[in-house]
N, C-alpha and C positions, 0 to 999 in steps of 0.2 A: 516552427511557435515557440518561446523560452521557454520550460517549464514553470511553472504558475509554482512560489512556493509555499510553506506552511506557516511561511511568518507575513507574508502578503496576505493570503487567505485571512488569516487573523486579522487583522489591518483592517479589510473591509466589509469582513463578520463584527468589529464596531465601531467603524464609524454606522454598517445599518444597526445598529442596535442603539446610538447616540441620536439617532435621524428618528428612528419610532418613537423614544422619548421625550426627542422637543416638538415630535408632532398629533401626542395623542389626549389634547385638548381637543383634537380640531376629530377629531374620533368619532364621538356620536354626530356630530353634523353631517362629516362623510359617510357615512353611515345609514345614518334618514334618506342620507337624494340620494344613495346608490342606488337604498332599496326601496321608492317612490321610483324612478326609470326604469327597472327591470322587473318590479313585483317578484323577487326571489328570492325569500329571506338568506336561501345558498350563491344565486348569481348574485347577489348586492355583497356579498363575506365577497368573493373571485373579484370583485368589481374595485373593491375597497382594497383588496391585496394587490389589485394589480397600475391602482392606481400609484400605491405608496412603492411598487420600485423606479414605476416609467416618473415618481416623483426625484426618488432618489438618483438613478441614475443621469438625468436633467442637468441636474445642479449644476454641474460639473463644465455644463454647458452655461451659466448662465455670468458676466459679470459685474451686475448689477445685483443689490436686496432685493431681496422680494419683499417687499413692504402690504405684501397681502397675502398672509401662508394659505386662509381658508381660503377664497379666489381660486388663485396659485392651482391647488386642490382642486379643482371642485372644475375650472379649467379642462387637468390631463384628465379628470371619472368622464363628462362629460364627452369629449374625443376621442375616447378610448370605445365611451360605448357609443360614438354614430358611428364609429370607424364596424365596430361588432355587429352593427343593426344593419348595415349593409351590405357584410358578408353573409349573414348571415340567415339565414330564413325560415318563421319562429314556426312552429306547427301548434296547431291551436286547435281543440273538443269543437263541435257544433253543436253543441247539446249545452244547455243552460245549468248552472247547479242547481244543484235544490239541496244544500245539507249546508248549506247560510248556518254561521251559528247563532242563535239569538242576542245574545251580545251588545248593544248596540254600537261602540267602542267599534265591537270587530265589522260587526256586518258594514261598518264605512271603512275601512283601512280595510277589506277584501271588499268593496266595491273601489274605489278608487285603486286597488290593487287594479284590478281588472278592463279596468275605461281606463288606465292610463294601455294597456297592451292596440290598444284602434289608435294611439296617435307615427305615425311615423320619429322620428327620431328626436332631431333637430325641433321638432314643436314642443315632445314631450316633455327633453329639457327648456324647453321655452314656457312651456307649464309650468313644472317641477317649479323652479329657479323662483318663479313671479309670484304664484297664487301658497305657497308651500315653504317658498326661505325668507320670501316677500326681497327680494333684491330687487333694486332699482335697473329701471334698463338700459339706461350707460353699461352698470355695473354687467349683468347677462348677455347687453353686447359687445362686451371686451370679452369674457370666456368663452363665447361662442367666437368667437373676433367676426363680427361683423357689425351692421349696420346700426340703429335704435327704428329704425322706418323696417326692416325686416326680422327685430325683432316684437316689434308690434304686429306683422301682420300672421306669425307662427302664435302668437296670442290668439291671437282673432280667427284663424280657422283653427288649431286645435280648442278654445273653449269650443264651438259649434261640434265640432265632433265628438265631442264627450257626454253622450246622448243614446251611447245604446250599449246593451254590454257584454264584456268579450269570457272566453271562459280561460288558462294559461292553460303556458305547455306544457307535453304528458315528460313524465318522466316515469326511463325503466327503475323502478326498482327491483334491490337482493332480493333472492328469495327467504322468508321467513329462516326457512327450516335449516339454513346455512347458519344467521342470524342467534336460534337459539347453540346452534354448537359454537359460535365464540365464545356466547355470554356464558356458556358452562362450561369452559375449559377456564374464562377468563376467573369468576369464580372459583376456583379449583386450584388456582393459579395453578397450571400447568400451560410454563413457555414450551414447551414440544408444542401440541397442543396446537396452542391459538396459532403457534409456528407451520403445521402443517394444514392449516385452510387455506396459508395466503398461499397465492400461486410464486411459484419461481421467481420469476420476472415486475415481486407485486413494487407498487413504490405511494408508501405514508409517506403522509403529509401532518407535519403537528403547522393547522394556517398561522403565512406569517414567518414562522421561527427558522422549519428547513424541512425537507427531505430527503428520506430514504428509503435508496433501490434493492431490490430483493432481497429472497425470505430473508434471510439471515443476518444479515443488517437493518433491519424491522427491527426483526425478531432479539437482537445484543442493544436496544437505546429503545427507538420509542415502547414499544409493551414491556419491556420489562420497567421501562422507569415507568411506568402506569401503573407496576404488579407487587413491584418493590419497595418503592424510594421517593414514596406520595404519603404520611403522615393522614390515619382515619380508616385504612380495610377497607380498600376498598371494594364493588362489590359493586357486579356488571347488570342489567335489567332494560330487556328489547321493549320498546316504548311505539306508539306509531305517532311521527308527523305529519300531516298532508298527504297522507296514505303510503306513506313511508315507511318500514322499518328502519330502525334507529335504535342505538344502544345509549342505554346515558348510564354518567359513573357517578352510582353515590360515597358518600363519606359519609364516618359523623363526625360531630363537632367533637372540637374538641376543649373548649371551659363546658360544654350545655350536655352536660348526661342526657344517654336513650333520643339524640338528638343530632338528626342527622338530617343533606342537602343534597342534589345535584353539583356538580364541579365538570365536570365533560360530556362531551355528549357526540360523539364519534360518526360517522359517514360512512358509505362502504357502498361500492362500486367490486359488479363479480360477472367471472366470464368460465365458464364449462364450471360451472360448480365449486370456484376458490374466490377466493377475494384476490382482482386485482388491482384494485384501491383502495386507504384505507386516510379518513381525515378526521385529525384530531380538531378538536374547533374551544379547545382552552381559553385559549389568551382571545377570543374576538365575543367580548364579554353582551357588545351587543344582539348578537348575532347567536348566544346560546340563551338570552336574558328571553327575544320572541320568540324561540323552541317554546324555551320549559315553561315560558306564560301561558302561554296556548297548552298545551297540554294539562298545565295546574297544576307544575313540581316546583318544589323549594327550590331556588338556587343558589347560588357563591360563587363570587368571578372569583378571578386570576390575576386581574389586571392586562393587561398589553403582550408582557411578554418577561423574561425571566428573570429582568428584574426587581420584579413589580413585589414589596412589599408583603405583597398579599404571600403571592405566590413564594417566597427562599423562607419564608416561618414558615410552610407546612412541607420542607425535604426532608430526607432522613438523612440530618448534615453529613455524619461520618461513614453511612454507606452511599451516598452520593457523591465523596467525594472520593473513594479505593472502583466509583463505578466510573465516573470523569476521568482518573486515572489510567485506568485500562484500555475504557472503551474511546473516549475523548478529548487528548491530552490537549490534541491544541486548543481549548476550554480555558489553561492554568495562563492563568496571565503570566505576562511576559517582564 
């Protein structure tokens, strides 16, 4: 197989970014839909990203224009969810939750999330599309590529089953001591100490934008950028979301003295006392908004990608251009 040239890779990257820009208007509803299906903010963002990737890849197969992009994206998300559900058996707690938040909106959201775990995937999709997004039966049948009669039956079964609560699947959390070490190194601007916390084969993903493989690549790309190339004097802090330790990154407001807000959320995976995976959610505003609202922190969105005005206005431009020229020359416009 002929080697893929940097020029070809750059063409694909630019096409991907144009696609993300064209689909920005549908992202909030797509995320809300995926959130309703998965019952988890983390899994919802994964499904959103998988949907966008599949949609982008499938564009080359279409000879006719896509008249309804929202239905097109929902169809792909539905198919991915159903396929994933069939391949994976969910693990659930057997004991009911007793720590529900008192706020009524939170209770309703949590109850709906728990109840949706009861339904088989196609019934869940049908109920969400009809009862949450108010799609017509014909539209749901088109999305799921089945008959209106089958959708009516799925709705009947699904609504009947939504009577008994059930809790969410468990997630293995990273060690809080390791996260505290990350926070201390970050706030000390000690890039070498941060990198030492990573496994040699670690992976870092700026969700929706790109992935770095290996300790050295992560050190010289996403970690370097987070520490040195964004205005506002970044400060890390460990917080807890749904019993899982995460890291939030505070920044100073540039136009409001003595005011700070969170722009980024980091999530971790650990193997044998080292970070094996690091996920940056800075370009996932719906995901960050839900997390930070749940833990009552002020939030400043950066948009959906590196082209967003909110993001570009916060770059330290001169330092960024020097860094890009040395670490990412392929980003330069041809």
